[in-house]
N, C-alpha and C positions, 0 to 999 in steps of 0.2 A: 504494499500498500504505497500510498505514502504510508504506510502502514500503520498502517501504515501499515497500515492497512494502508493504502494509497487511497486514492482520492483523498476523495476524492471528488471527483467531478461526477456529475450524472450524467450519461448520454443518452440519449434518446432514438430510438428507431434503430435501425439497420448499421448505423454507425456505432452504437453503443456498444461499449467494452465491459455493460454490465448486463444483468440478466435480473431487472425488477422483479420482486415478488412479495406475498404476503406469507404470515404464517400459514403452513397447513391446516385446511379443516379438520375438524373431527368427521371420524369415519364411522360408521356404524358396528361395521366389523371391528374396530379397535376397541369402540364401548363394550363389545359383546364381551372382552375376554374380563373386564370388570367384575370381580366376585358378586352375587347376590346377596343380599343382607340377610343373615340367620331366617330371621322371621317370615323370607320369600317376598319380600315388598321390593317393588323394583325401583332404584334410584329413580328421583325425577331427572329430567333434561338440565335443570340449575346444577342440582348435585354431583351430575355425572361434567359438566362444565368447571368448575371447581375442582373436581377431583386430576381433570385430566392437564389442564392449562397449563399449569405450572411444569409437569413433565415435559409437553409440548415445546414449552419456550426453552427450557432448558436443552432439549435436543436439539431444538432449533438453533441455537445459539453456538454448540458445541459443533453442527455441522456447517454453520455459515466461519466459524475460525479453520476448519479443518481445510473446507473450499479455498477460501482467502491463502492460508498458507500455500496451500498446494498451486494454487495457480500463479503467484506471485515469486514461487520456488522457481516456475518452471515456462512456459510461455509468457506469462504475464512479467515475468523480470523481462526478458527482450523487450517486449512489446514498450512498456514504459522506463524501460532506461532508457531509451531512443528517444521517448518524448520529455522526459526531462533528461534533457539535453542538448546538445546543438546540433543534434545528426540531422542533416538532409533527408534519410530514409524514411519521411512520416509524411502521411497524408493532409489535406487540409484539416477535415475533423482534428485527428493529434495535433496538428498544430495551433489550432482554435482550443484546444485542450490546453496545452503547452502556455498558450500565452494566458490562459485564465489562470491557472495555479500559478503563475507566475505573479500575476498581477496580487493575489492572496499573500505570497511571501514576501511583495514588497511592502505589502498594506503594513504587513506584521512588525516589518525592518525600520518604517516610516515612526511606528508607533515608538519602538524603541530608542531610536534616535532622535527624536521630541522630548522623549523624558532624559536621557543623557547628556544631551545639550553638549553633545564634541568630545564629552569627556569619554575613556574605555568604558565598556559595557563590564564590569566585575565580576556580576550577580550567578550564580547559579541556575542552567536551565536543564529542565527533562524534556526532550522531543521525542515525545510518545507518537511511533509511527512516522517513525524518520525517513522513510522510503531509502531512494538516491542520497541523502543529505541537501536537498534543495534549500533548507530552512538550516540546517545543522553548520555547515560550512561557512556561509554568512555569519553566524553567531557568531563563531569561534574566531573567525577574522575579526570580531568586533572587540575582542579580549572576554567572551563570554567563557565558563566552565560548563561543558554540555554532555549531558550522558544522553545518548541519542540510541535509541531502541526501535526494532520493528520484529513484526511477526515471523517476518522472510528472510532469512540467513541470506541468502542471495542479496538483497535489498542491502543488508546490513554492512557485507563484504565489499559491495560498490559503495557505498558513505563512506566508509574507514580508507578505500584506498583512492578516493579524489581526494579526500583530507589530506591524507601523506602526499598525494602529490599536486595540488593545486595551492597548499597552505604554505606560508614563507614564515622563517624565523621557529620554526617549530609551533607552530599555530597548534596542530593536531593533535599535539601531547595534550592540551589542554581538554579533549575529547575522548570520551569511554565508549564505544560504540558495541551492543548487545543486541542477540538474539531474542526476543521477551515479548509475551503478548500484555495487552493492559492490564489484567489481571494479575500478571505476577509480578507488576514493578512495584518497589521500594524505595524508600529513603524520602529525603525531605529537600525541596528546591526552592529554592525564591521565586521562581517561575517554571510553571510547566506548561507547554504546548503540545496540543494536538490537532493538526491539520488535516483536513479532507480522509479522516478515519472513521466518524459516525456515521456515513452511510453504512457501514460493514455491518453496524447493531440496529435490533431493532427497536421498534419504540416500548416493546417494556423491559429492553433490558437498559435504555439509554439514560433511565435517572441512576441508576446501578454505576455505569460508567461515569458518570459526572463526579457521584459522589469519591468515587477512587482517584480520578483525576486531582480533585479537590483536598482528598486526602495526603496527597504529595506536596501542595502549593504552599508555601509560607506565606506567600503576599500575592500571587498574580494567576490567575488560569487564563490563557488564551486558547479557544478552540473555534472550529469550521464545522458547518454540516451543511448539506442539502435541503432548505426549507421545504415544509410541509403547505402550499396555497396552493388554489384551485387552478391555478395555471401550471405550476408544476408537476402537480399530480396528474393534469388532462395529459400532458408530455407523457409520463412515464404509463398511462395507460395504453397510450396510442402506441408507445414504445414495444407493448406486449403483443401486438399483432405483429410486430416486426422484430423477431427472434434473431436473427443475424446470427452468423457464424462464430463471431468473436466476443458475446455474452457468456460471460463467465462464474461472474460472483453477483450476487442479488445486492440490490441497492436500498434504502430506505433512506426515508424523508420523515422529515420531524419540524413539528409545531414549535416556532418560536416562541409562543407563551410557555410551554414545557417544558422548553429548556430553560428559559428564563427563571420558571419555579423552580427547577431542580438546582440551580445554581444557586437560589436565595436558601433552599433546605440546608444547601450545603456550607451556606455561610459566608457565599459570593455576591458582590452585585454588579453588574454590569455600568463600566464607564464606558467604553466606545464599540463601535460597531459599525458595521461595513459589509456592504453588497456587492459581490463580484457576479457578474454576468454575461456571458459572451452567449455566441449561439448555441456551444454543447458542453458549457462548462459552468455551474451555479452553484455558488457557494456562500452561505454567510456568517459572517463572520464576528466573534463575541471577545473583548476583553473585561473579562468580571478581577475584580480586585477583592480583597479579603474586609469582610464587613467589622 
């Protein structure tokens, strides 16, 4: 991902790199496997939903994580490594995504530059879902100590290789690169960043993800997500009619209000926000500070 869970970005139609879907529906066959109460009363449909839904959500999350990890360690790595580089081997859609993603990265850096007012960036940063290092490298260049993680080992290896190759004066030594999923992250950092990763998390898991990231951030949390608006929801539905051979991971939209509510529950309030929208990349960016 940017795993990074990458993106991401939300691609619609045959050009999409993702396969939007929702949680699997309950099927009679699966419900029939539930035990009947001793008194031979059949559980109500509401009771069955309460019994099954948590299991389905957990299984869906596990499936999503495995799918994302496999994709970004294989064909997805080749595709997104080209997108997140200066390679000319990209089509117009991929170029549009590259530009959109870079706009999001540039906005994050702009906020940081405004705050540091020309001084070195001395804070510690966790870049959760670092991808190939699109954000980690400029953070290291500015003087930050960066813990860069991604669910994809291939992405992490590329990010670390770029750091060693492109950064001068030993800047890469302030970086630590490790293959980890979000749930496994630990430690404490001045700022935690998670860019274009929430698109891989179902709505039911979004709050848990925000709470996890917030628990690592001492002062600031910067996250981005594909917003759930009527327009983007419609585009997503349209995309389901044109699956396309390149769709490989599910894409989830999130309501801005619910994301803000999750941040508030974690003790953070949104200070700055920004929307990046190109033809094939849609990302709402929040900078939240601890209350």
